[in-house]
N, C-alpha and C positions, 0 to 999 in steps of 0.2 A: 503493500499500500503505499502510494507517494503522499507526500504533504504539498499540496499546492500553496503557494504563497500569493495571497490576494493582491491584485493590481488595484490601485487607489484611483477612481475616477477624478477627473479635474475638468475645469472649464475649458481647458486646452486640448481635452480629449487624451486618450490612451491609445498606443500602438497595439492592434490585436492581430498583427501579420504574423507573429510567432507565438502561437498557443502551445500549451504543454500538450503531452500525448497522454491519453487515457492508459491507465494501467490495468492489466487483466485482474489483478487483486483488488482493484478499487483505489480510490483517492480519498483524501480528507482536507479539510481546510479550517483554520480559525474561523469561527462563527460568532459574530457580534450582533447578529439580527439586522445587519445593514449590508449583507454580503449576499451577492448573486452568483449563480453558476452559468457559465456560458458553455454549450457544447455544441460541437459542429461535427458534421458526418461527410464522408466521401461517398464512395460507392455502395455502402450498405447502411440500412437504418440501424438505429441502437435504441434500446429502452433503458433509460436512466432511472435509478431509484435511490432515493435519500430517505432512509429508514428513520422513522420517529423513535427516539430513544424512550419517551415516555409516552405510551399508548393509550393511557386512560387517566382520569382525574376527576375528584369530586369538586364540583363547583357550586358554592352557595346559591340556593334558589333554583338551581337547574338539575342537580343530581349528578350522576356518573356520566362523563362525556368521554368519548373516545377520539384519537387522532390517528388518522391515516398517514401511510408513508407518503412522501412527495415524489414527483417525477412524472416521467411521460416518455412517449416515443418520439425521438428526433428522426424525421424522414431522411430519406437517401439524399445527399447533396444538400443539406439544410443546416440551419443554426437555430437553437432555441435557448431562452434563457429561463432558469428556474430560480425561485426565491422571492422574497427573502425567507429565511427560516427562523421562527421564533427560538431563541436559545433554550427556553425551558423544555421544549418538545424534541428539538433535534439535536442538541449537543450531547457528545459522548462525556465520559469522566475527565477528558482532557480539555473541553471547550471547543471540540471540533464538530463540524457536520461530516458525515461519512458518506460516500457516493459509490455505487456500484453500476456496472455496464453489462448489458447483455451480450455484448462483443466490442472489441476495441480496435480492430482494423480500420484505419483511417479517421479515428475519433479524435478530435482536439478539445481540450478543456482549458477554461480559465476561470479563477476566483475573482469576482469584481466587487471591491468594497466601495460603497457610497459613503463619502463623509457625512457625519452628522453635524447638526448645529450650525448650518449655513446661513 
């Protein structure tokens, strides 16, 4: 599993020409709740899964609620952005969101952090 270093967005933009390569064992990134995941595909579609680490919680006045995994399918030769991911639901014990892929051939990835308090 590789740790993705989030790219911080800015008014001047960020260069997305050199994305990381998706790892067969999955990836992870530091998640502060303002981080998005960009996934691109080449000749084959890919299903991306960001598992919820907390799948159920008691909420006052509402009872027990469940949280599903995040993710979806990125079509062939496409791009898709996932997130943001609420830390209380998606962070592992190291403060990271974890990602898995149905296949990694031609799949590019980047974690994008949007600065807060602008």
